[in-house]
Backbone as CSV, one residue per row, in Angstrom:
resi,resn,N_x,N_y,N_z,CA_x,CA_y,CA_z,C_x,C_y,C_z
1,MET,19.132,10.537,32.195,19.327,10.140,30.444,20.706,10.421,30.491
2,SER,21.930,9.811,29.559,22.913,9.997,29.113,22.828,10.623,27.671
3,VAL,23.509,11.756,27.415,23.228,12.249,26.008,23.218,11.387,24.881
4,PHE,23.724,9.906,25.027,24.108,8.923,24.175,23.003,8.113,24.020
5,ASP,22.221,7.921,25.637,20.877,7.382,25.361,19.626,7.905,24.823
6,ILE,19.628,9.538,24.330,19.223,10.514,24.217,19.087,10.017,22.840
7,PHE,20.046,9.852,21.938,20.215,10.104,20.377,19.595,8.325,20.025
8,LYS,19.985,7.235,20.686,19.439,6.366,20.650,18.158,5.756,20.705
9,GLN,17.438,7.059,21.787,16.261,6.832,21.539,15.254,7.714,20.142
10,LEU,16.289,8.796,19.982,15.757,9.538,18.436,16.004,8.530,17.177
11,GLU,17.196,8.085,17.778,17.610,7.099,16.120,15.967,5.844,16.099
12,SER,15.991,5.805,17.454,15.083,4.690,17.408,13.348,4.598,17.002
13,LYS,13.489,5.921,16.805,12.120,6.414,16.454,11.736,6.428,14.224
14,GLN,10.458,5.900,14.058,10.728,5.834,12.930,9.690,7.324,12.527
15,PRO,11.124,7.464,11.124,10.217,9.133,10.847,9.076,9.272,10.416
16,ALA,8.269,9.800,10.730,6.522,10.242,9.908,6.575,9.831,8.627
17,PRO,6.217,8.880,7.899,5.448,9.007,6.598,5.476,10.007,5.792
18,THR,5.455,10.509,4.661,5.011,12.013,4.321,4.387,11.050,2.785
19,GLY,3.712,12.011,2.173,2.945,11.522,0.998,1.663,10.684,1.202
20,ALA,0.835,10.676,0.335,-0.648,9.814,0.057,-0.620,8.602,0.666
21,VAL,-1.317,7.504,1.115,-1.046,6.689,1.552,-1.050,5.620,0.298
22,GLU,-0.718,4.335,-0.207,-0.306,3.982,-1.189,-1.212,2.317,-0.817
23,TYR,-1.121,2.105,0.005,-1.295,0.556,0.670,-2.174,0.727,2.154
24,ILE,-2.609,-0.369,2.161,-3.395,-0.786,3.459,-2.996,-1.848,4.023
25,ILE,-2.427,-2.184,5.135,-2.465,-3.588,5.265,-3.239,-3.857,6.923
26,ALA,-4.184,-4.727,6.386,-5.076,-4.763,7.873,-4.882,-6.466,8.405
27,GLY,-4.716,-6.866,9.592,-4.762,-7.703,10.319,-6.392,-8.011,10.838
28,LEU,-6.745,-9.148,10.753,-8.045,-8.917,11.355,-8.382,-10.013,12.590
29,GLY,-8.941,-9.330,13.382,-9.524,-10.177,15.144,-10.608,-9.588,15.876
30,ASN,-10.499,-9.796,16.647,-11.911,-9.487,17.437,-11.192,-8.191,18.782
31,PRO,-11.874,-7.257,19.003,-11.421,-6.593,19.842,-11.657,-6.876,21.833
32,GLY,-11.044,-6.574,22.653,-11.093,-6.744,23.910,-10.335,-8.067,24.433
33,THR,-10.029,-7.418,25.651,-8.953,-8.169,26.174,-8.981,-9.915,26.220
34,GLU,-10.282,-10.348,26.646,-10.625,-11.786,26.602,-10.353,-12.302,25.030
35,TYR,-10.296,-11.667,24.021,-9.953,-12.480,22.940,-8.345,-12.235,22.470
36,GLU,-7.846,-11.311,23.061,-5.764,-11.915,23.095,-5.573,-12.667,22.672
37,ASN,-4.457,-13.133,22.010,-3.787,-13.861,21.529,-4.355,-15.406,21.354
38,THR,-5.794,-14.832,20.719,-6.775,-16.317,20.521,-6.019,-16.840,19.348
39,ARG,-6.887,-18.016,18.720,-6.249,-17.935,17.282,-7.072,-17.105,16.321
40,HIS,-8.447,-17.004,16.317,-8.779,-16.084,15.590,-8.107,-14.329,15.307
41,ASN,-7.057,-14.161,16.326,-6.232,-12.959,16.444,-4.963,-12.857,15.792
42,ILE,-4.542,-14.197,15.132,-3.538,-14.353,14.971,-3.260,-12.951,13.553
43,GLY,-4.128,-12.126,13.189,-4.066,-11.371,12.471,-3.772,-10.084,13.464
44,PHE,-3.997,-9.994,13.891,-3.372,-8.874,14.982,-2.464,-9.148,15.301
45,MET,-1.997,-10.403,16.030,-0.956,-10.355,16.343,0.373,-10.556,15.707
46,THR,0.332,-10.470,14.434,0.877,-10.149,13.190,1.052,-8.714,12.843
47,ILE,0.102,-8.111,12.957,0.519,-6.516,13.128,1.085,-5.803,14.063
48,ASP,1.129,-6.621,15.138,1.713,-6.097,16.448,3.534,-6.783,16.452
49,THR,3.719,-7.235,15.661,5.072,-7.763,14.918,5.252,-6.456,14.313
50,LEU,4.975,-6.141,13.238,5.197,-5.657,12.112,5.053,-4.271,12.797
51,CYS,4.428,-3.863,13.560,4.840,-2.437,14.413,5.966,-1.992,15.133
52,GLU,6.050,-3.351,15.667,7.403,-3.619,16.535,8.411,-3.455,15.538
53,LYS,8.370,-4.110,14.662,9.482,-3.955,13.636,9.913,-2.306,13.257
54,TYR,8.885,-1.392,13.080,8.867,-0.320,12.288,8.372,0.969,13.833
55,LYS,8.572,0.281,14.757,8.547,1.489,16.067,7.150,2.344,15.900
56,VAL,6.013,1.642,15.612,4.924,2.531,15.731,3.753,1.919,16.694
57,LYS,2.631,2.200,17.042,1.982,1.899,17.846,0.785,1.985,17.100
58,CYS,-0.183,0.780,16.536,-1.416,0.669,16.308,-2.470,1.108,17.329
59,LYS,-2.781,2.102,17.717,-3.623,3.203,18.411,-4.352,4.146,18.362
60,LYS,-4.040,4.793,17.043,-5.400,5.994,16.643,-6.531,5.068,16.303
61,LEU,-7.122,5.374,16.783,-8.853,4.879,16.608,-9.439,5.642,15.449
62,LYS,-9.768,5.038,13.921,-9.658,5.844,12.569,-10.515,5.044,11.906
63,PHE,-11.564,5.432,10.963,-12.226,3.999,10.215,-12.352,2.725,11.292
64,LYS,-12.867,3.123,12.255,-13.775,1.692,13.409,-12.120,0.904,13.327
65,ALA,-11.719,1.710,13.384,-9.927,0.604,13.670,-8.876,1.446,14.475
66,LEU,-8.339,0.654,15.130,-6.961,1.186,15.441,-6.137,1.038,14.701
67,THR,-5.475,2.318,14.326,-4.230,2.710,12.936,-2.998,3.076,13.857
68,CYS,-2.087,2.832,12.339,-1.159,3.691,12.707,-0.230,3.880,11.004
69,ASP,0.341,4.437,11.397,0.953,4.603,9.616,2.935,4.208,9.810
70,ALA,3.258,3.964,8.289,4.362,3.180,8.940,5.058,3.346,7.370
71,ALA,6.061,3.577,6.579,6.962,3.639,5.392,7.494,2.700,5.456
72,ILE,7.001,1.878,4.557,7.649,0.380,4.309,7.681,0.329,2.941
73,ALA,8.769,-0.536,2.569,9.732,-0.295,1.075,9.170,0.909,0.421
74,GLY,9.734,2.085,1.161,9.540,3.133,0.280,8.060,3.949,0.284
75,LYS,6.913,3.321,0.821,5.642,3.678,0.362,4.901,3.706,1.507
76,ARG,4.323,4.749,1.593,3.510,5.287,2.967,2.129,3.977,3.258
77,CYS,2.059,3.292,4.521,1.157,2.276,4.613,0.481,2.494,5.828
78,LEU,-1.068,2.460,5.293,-1.869,2.676,6.968,-1.626,1.196,7.472
79,ILE,-1.437,0.996,8.532,-2.105,-0.429,8.987,-3.311,-0.090,9.883
80,MET,-3.700,-1.445,10.128,-5.216,-1.263,10.579,-5.467,-2.623,11.551
81,LYS,-6.082,-2.770,12.564,-6.276,-3.696,13.608,-8.170,-3.432,13.642
82,PRO,-8.981,-3.884,12.992,-10.485,-3.108,12.894,-10.704,-3.727,14.486
83,ASP,-11.761,-2.394,14.565,-12.291,-2.572,15.796,-13.831,-3.264,16.092
84,THR,-14.246,-4.242,14.648,-15.419,-4.162,14.389,-15.992,-5.279,15.041
85,PHE,-15.204,-6.161,15.728,-15.684,-7.417,15.690,-15.416,-8.449,14.376
86,MET,-14.630,-9.413,14.400,-14.751,-10.073,12.966,-15.194,-10.686,11.809
87,ASN,-16.771,-10.316,12.435,-17.705,-10.944,11.340,-18.390,-9.509,10.627
88,LYS,-17.498,-8.431,11.057,-17.929,-7.163,10.380,-16.663,-6.379,10.258
89,SER,-15.386,-7.173,9.705,-13.952,-6.291,9.218,-14.199,-5.831,7.972
90,GLY,-15.240,-6.070,7.412,-15.138,-5.084,5.707,-15.589,-3.691,6.409
91,GLU,-16.625,-3.519,7.301,-16.646,-1.960,7.663,-15.478,-1.072,7.819
92,ALA,-14.577,-1.838,8.192,-13.410,-0.723,8.684,-12.066,-0.650,7.338
93,VAL,-12.439,-1.720,7.044,-11.214,-1.838,5.696,-11.830,-0.948,4.506
94,THR,-13.195,-1.370,3.879,-13.439,-0.149,2.824,-13.606,1.065,3.323
95,GLU,-14.039,1.322,4.340,-14.473,3.234,5.025,-12.679,3.285,4.541
96,ALA,-11.759,2.942,4.643,-10.568,2.732,4.727,-9.725,3.234,3.027
97,MET,-10.338,2.332,2.736,-10.127,2.046,0.795,-10.549,3.416,0.461
98,SER,-11.868,3.626,0.913,-12.836,4.627,0.198,-11.708,6.162,0.477
99,PHE,-11.738,6.057,1.520,-10.978,7.454,1.738,-9.942,7.852,1.466
100,TYR,-8.975,7.168,1.077,-7.524,7.079,0.580,-7.588,6.886,-1.221
101,LYS,-8.673,6.011,-1.414,-8.665,5.543,-2.681,-7.670,4.607,-3.504
102,ILE,-7.632,3.513,-2.431,-7.014,2.247,-2.675,-7.988,1.377,-2.961
103,PRO,-7.299,0.715,-4.366,-7.960,-0.124,-4.903,-7.213,-1.975,-3.867
104,PRO,-8.393,-2.722,-4.144,-8.332,-3.594,-3.691,-6.837,-4.887,-3.683
105,GLU,-6.368,-4.791,-4.933,-4.853,-5.038,-5.284,-3.888,-4.418,-4.373
106,ARG,-4.249,-3.207,-3.942,-3.005,-2.636,-2.981,-3.792,-2.686,-1.482
107,THR,-4.558,-3.551,-1.067,-5.086,-3.860,0.063,-4.721,-5.508,0.721
108,ILE,-3.906,-5.328,1.554,-3.374,-6.818,1.940,-4.253,-6.961,3.159
109,ILE,-4.881,-8.459,3.561,-5.487,-8.743,4.721,-4.570,-9.722,4.988
110,VAL,-4.131,-9.702,6.614,-4.145,-11.096,7.270,-5.004,-11.761,8.484
111,TYR,-5.136,-12.831,8.102,-6.232,-13.325,8.829,-5.742,-15.246,9.097
112,ASP,-6.708,-15.525,10.261,-6.682,-17.228,10.263,-6.712,-18.360,9.679
113,ASP,-6.161,-19.121,9.839,-6.790,-20.265,8.476,-6.775,-21.687,9.413
114,ILE,-7.887,-22.270,9.516,-7.622,-23.761,9.944,-7.533,-24.797,9.665
115,SER,-6.772,-24.234,7.764,-6.634,-25.641,7.035,-4.732,-25.356,7.310
116,LEU,-4.262,-25.002,7.884,-2.963,-24.666,8.114,-2.270,-24.898,9.092
117,GLU,-1.399,-26.145,9.394,-0.865,-25.929,10.797,0.012,-24.561,11.710
118,PRO,-0.169,-24.177,12.892,0.536,-22.928,13.576,2.130,-23.099,12.752
119,GLY,2.637,-21.805,12.512,3.718,-21.989,12.099,3.607,-22.190,10.442
120,LYS,2.499,-22.134,9.839,2.689,-22.137,8.462,2.028,-20.832,7.979
121,MET,2.154,-19.929,6.677,1.431,-19.685,5.989,1.480,-19.461,4.786
122,ARG,0.178,-19.356,4.271,0.408,-18.736,2.505,-0.232,-17.641,2.218
123,ILE,0.455,-17.672,0.959,0.469,-16.138,0.432,-0.646,-16.165,-0.952
124,ARG,-1.726,-15.531,-1.084,-2.649,-15.648,-2.480,-2.823,-14.217,-2.602
125,ARG,-3.027,-14.102,-3.941,-3.035,-12.742,-4.872,-4.482,-12.165,-4.177
126,LYS,-5.498,-12.846,-4.880,-7.174,-13.335,-4.548,-7.590,-14.643,-4.223
127,GLY,-8.673,-14.524,-4.179,-9.738,-15.636,-4.013,-10.859,-15.532,-3.173
128,SER,-11.166,-16.402,-2.675,-13.122,-16.530,-2.564,-12.341,-16.397,-0.668
129,ASP,-13.844,-16.191,-0.183,-13.940,-16.207,1.691,-12.996,-17.778,2.227
130,GLY,-12.996,-18.900,1.344,-13.382,-19.850,1.948,-13.462,-20.226,3.280
131,GLY,-14.879,-19.647,3.505,-15.555,-19.364,4.919,-15.317,-18.845,5.962
132,HIS,-14.379,-18.251,5.490,-14.065,-17.236,6.834,-14.880,-15.395,6.839
133,ASN,-15.426,-15.647,7.996,-16.514,-14.584,8.181,-15.759,-13.237,7.475
134,GLY,-14.643,-12.906,8.362,-14.233,-11.395,8.239,-13.813,-11.445,6.649
135,ILE,-13.219,-12.380,5.893,-12.868,-12.233,4.346,-14.120,-11.997,3.878
136,LYS,-15.485,-12.726,3.977,-16.483,-12.598,3.489,-17.758,-11.161,3.394
137,ASN,-17.232,-10.776,4.748,-17.481,-9.334,4.754,-16.669,-8.371,4.131
138,ILE,-15.464,-8.302,4.098,-14.556,-7.363,3.482,-14.803,-7.945,1.541
139,ILE,-15.207,-8.891,1.228,-15.999,-8.878,-0.008,-16.883,-8.418,-0.202
140,TYR,-17.535,-8.657,0.413,-19.284,-8.312,0.402,-19.460,-6.928,-0.308
141,LEU,-18.718,-6.310,0.867,-18.907,-4.763,1.165,-18.058,-4.173,0.124
142,SER,-17.189,-4.465,-0.552,-15.878,-3.975,-1.673,-16.428,-4.426,-2.802
143,GLY,-17.242,-5.269,-2.972,-17.540,-6.059,-3.865,-16.385,-6.638,-4.920
144,ALA,-15.044,-6.794,-4.227,-13.599,-7.647,-4.849,-13.465,-8.530,-3.829
145,ASP,-12.479,-9.662,-4.748,-11.775,-10.591,-3.902,-10.636,-10.641,-4.369
146,THR,-10.082,-9.573,-4.940,-8.711,-9.499,-5.747,-7.805,-8.719,-4.855
147,PHE,-8.626,-8.716,-3.519,-7.312,-8.336,-2.524,-6.337,-9.583,-1.967
148,PRO,-4.543,-8.876,-1.915,-3.949,-10.261,-1.475,-4.374,-10.432,-0.003
149,ARG,-3.619,-11.534,0.459,-3.661,-11.526,1.925,-2.355,-12.871,2.288
150,ILE,-2.261,-12.837,3.138,-1.657,-13.536,3.911,-2.556,-14.859,5.025
151,LYS,-2.658,-16.226,4.673,-3.096,-16.740,5.609,-2.046,-17.321,6.595
152,MET,-2.231,-17.181,7.912,-1.509,-17.445,9.225,-2.586,-19.131,9.575
153,GLY,-1.748,-19.659,9.560,-2.059,-21.412,9.962,-2.282,-21.009,11.689
154,VAL,-3.553,-21.903,12.192,-3.741,-21.968,13.735,-3.958,-23.306,14.172
155,GLY,-4.000,-24.326,13.151,-4.768,-25.762,12.991,-5.708,-25.986,12.829
156,ALA,-5.988,-27.367,12.286,-7.598,-27.670,12.385,-8.117,-28.673,13.471
157,LYS,-9.630,-27.510,13.732,-10.248,-28.519,14.936,-9.871,-30.171,15.423
158,PRO,-9.699,-30.503,16.726,-9.207,-31.569,17.282,-10.164,-33.237,16.475
159,HIS,-11.505,-32.554,16.217,-12.270,-33.336,15.713,-13.493,-33.484,15.278
160,PRO,-14.199,-33.678,14.601,-14.766,-32.892,13.652,-16.371,-32.277,14.498
161,ASP,-16.659,-32.978,15.357,-17.697,-32.739,16.217,-16.897,-31.304,17.365
162,TYR,-16.113,-31.245,16.946,-15.461,-29.893,18.076,-16.150,-28.148,17.058
163,ASN,-16.818,-27.740,18.353,-17.163,-26.191,17.817,-16.376,-25.359,17.255
164,LEU,-16.569,-24.860,15.993,-15.313,-24.352,15.157,-15.653,-22.661,15.910
165,ALA,-16.288,-22.049,16.342,-15.661,-21.346,17.201,-15.381,-21.063,18.721
166,ASP,-15.663,-22.572,19.133,-14.788,-22.541,20.448,-13.372,-22.435,20.174
167,TRP,-12.591,-23.469,18.917,-11.653,-23.341,18.781,-10.877,-22.441,18.580
168,VAL,-11.530,-21.665,17.290,-11.022,-20.233,17.226,-11.100,-19.176,17.778
169,LEU,-11.777,-19.179,19.256,-11.777,-18.322,20.020,-10.734,-18.838,20.986
170,GLY,-10.157,-20.141,21.059,-9.283,-20.333,22.224,-7.684,-20.515,21.899
171,HIS,-6.913,-20.478,22.561,-5.940,-20.388,22.565,-4.541,-20.854,22.297
172,PHE,-3.881,-20.331,21.565,-2.794,-21.459,21.274,-2.062,-22.617,22.218
173,LYS,-1.511,-23.625,21.941,-0.676,-24.739,22.766,0.624,-24.042,23.210
174,LYS,0.900,-24.318,24.402,2.141,-23.280,24.752,3.135,-23.963,23.653
175,GLU,3.178,-25.313,22.987,4.004,-25.426,22.177,4.450,-24.864,20.852
176,ASP,2.960,-24.417,20.332,3.412,-23.611,19.346,3.832,-22.259,19.366
177,GLY,4.519,-21.540,20.686,5.050,-20.576,20.415,6.563,-20.098,19.584
178,GLU,7.137,-21.033,19.838,8.540,-20.885,18.610,8.224,-20.705,17.312
179,LYS,7.343,-21.722,17.236,6.462,-21.661,15.710,5.761,-20.365,14.927
180,LEU,5.018,-19.494,15.892,4.486,-18.718,15.853,5.213,-17.743,15.779
181,GLU,5.975,-17.297,16.574,7.146,-16.537,16.488,7.538,-16.140,15.200
182,GLN,8.432,-17.712,14.316,9.197,-17.169,13.505,8.035,-17.060,12.390
183,CYS,6.727,-17.507,12.600,5.580,-17.323,11.114,5.688,-15.643,11.449
184,PHE,5.624,-15.252,12.548,5.405,-13.603,12.544,6.393,-12.946,11.548
185,GLN,7.797,-13.348,12.145,9.028,-12.516,11.437,8.734,-13.058,9.620
186,ASN,8.254,-14.369,9.448,8.713,-14.370,7.818,7.225,-13.612,7.584
187,ALA,5.783,-13.522,8.127,4.758,-12.436,7.687,5.452,-11.394,7.181
188,VAL,6.234,-10.809,7.988,6.790,-9.238,7.849,7.449,-9.123,6.924
189,THR,8.477,-9.677,6.850,9.184,-10.239,5.601,8.339,-10.149,4.222
190,ALA,7.071,-10.942,3.983,6.105,-11.019,3.197,5.688,-9.907,3.046
191,LEU,5.342,-9.135,3.994,4.563,-7.528,3.855,5.250,-6.719,3.145
192,GLU,6.740,-7.018,3.861,7.449,-5.923,2.704,8.145,-6.215,1.634
193,LEU,7.795,-7.339,1.097,7.817,-7.713,-0.398,6.527,-7.272,-1.355
194,MET,5.465,-7.428,-0.679,4.615,-7.758,-0.950,3.979,-5.820,-1.435
195,VAL,4.550,-5.133,-0.438,4.542,-3.713,-0.719,5.192,-3.044,-1.773
196,ASP,6.545,-4.226,-1.850,7.548,-3.761,-2.862,7.025,-4.294,-4.375
197,GLY,5.975,-4.692,-3.997,5.537,-5.034,-5.322,6.209,-6.651,-5.896
198,LYS,6.851,-7.840,-4.758,7.446,-8.677,-5.031,6.624,-10.031,-4.425
199,ILE,5.329,-9.936,-4.856,4.077,-10.934,-4.436,4.908,-12.334,-4.808
200,ASP,5.430,-12.410,-6.176,5.570,-13.920,-6.698,6.851,-14.149,-6.086
201,GLU,7.769,-13.206,-5.328,8.883,-13.691,-4.619,8.613,-14.195,-3.234
202,ALA,7.687,-13.661,-2.524,6.983,-13.673,-1.502,6.244,-15.030,-1.476
203,MET,5.381,-15.379,-2.491,4.983,-16.852,-2.479,5.879,-17.683,-2.839
204,ASN,6.998,-17.355,-3.810,7.737,-18.551,-3.421,8.264,-19.022,-2.438
205,LYS,8.551,-18.035,-1.813,9.491,-18.138,-0.596,8.755,-18.537,1.229
206,PHE,7.585,-18.236,0.939,7.102,-18.755,2.181,5.829,-19.832,2.082
207,ASN,5.011,-19.644,0.739,4.217,-20.753,0.884,4.272,-22.169,1.313
208,SER,3.426,-22.544,2.171,3.845,-23.678,2.487,3.124,-24.758,1.906
């Protein structure tokens, strides 16, 4: 390895963030290889894109989640992929919130939404669970629905009789790939704006 290569590697590493954690960013999904790249795991996939940009790896097991830290918009953020399975996402998220004393307003959740087509996303300051079990559990355990969130489109069931669990635990269509990649990049930009206190700008720019 040349000296140039060594310097290039050093430059590519994200400096370890210092100071207190100011934001939590949690992408929802199910752990395990059998659930990788399924519709329900689009929150995990978004987090993977965020980690790739900031050259960090979400692999430290803490707060019942795979975690890492990154300095985003000048603020130290805890990035999380709950390891509890979707329906118990709140156990991981609220444990981290309690430890770092982070209010719901600085806890950003990224998750799947069947009312949006793949490639579409919608940002909200707060709101109900909308029938999403992961969000329902976070609201129940935190006692609040005032956390900002990014809903990532996965598309509606092909017909009303189709089993919802089978749909969200299924894989995306091959033709959705390019749209999803762009949506992941948009979500990362939106997260940066939200952490920087510019949620209105993020909403204006990306809400479908």
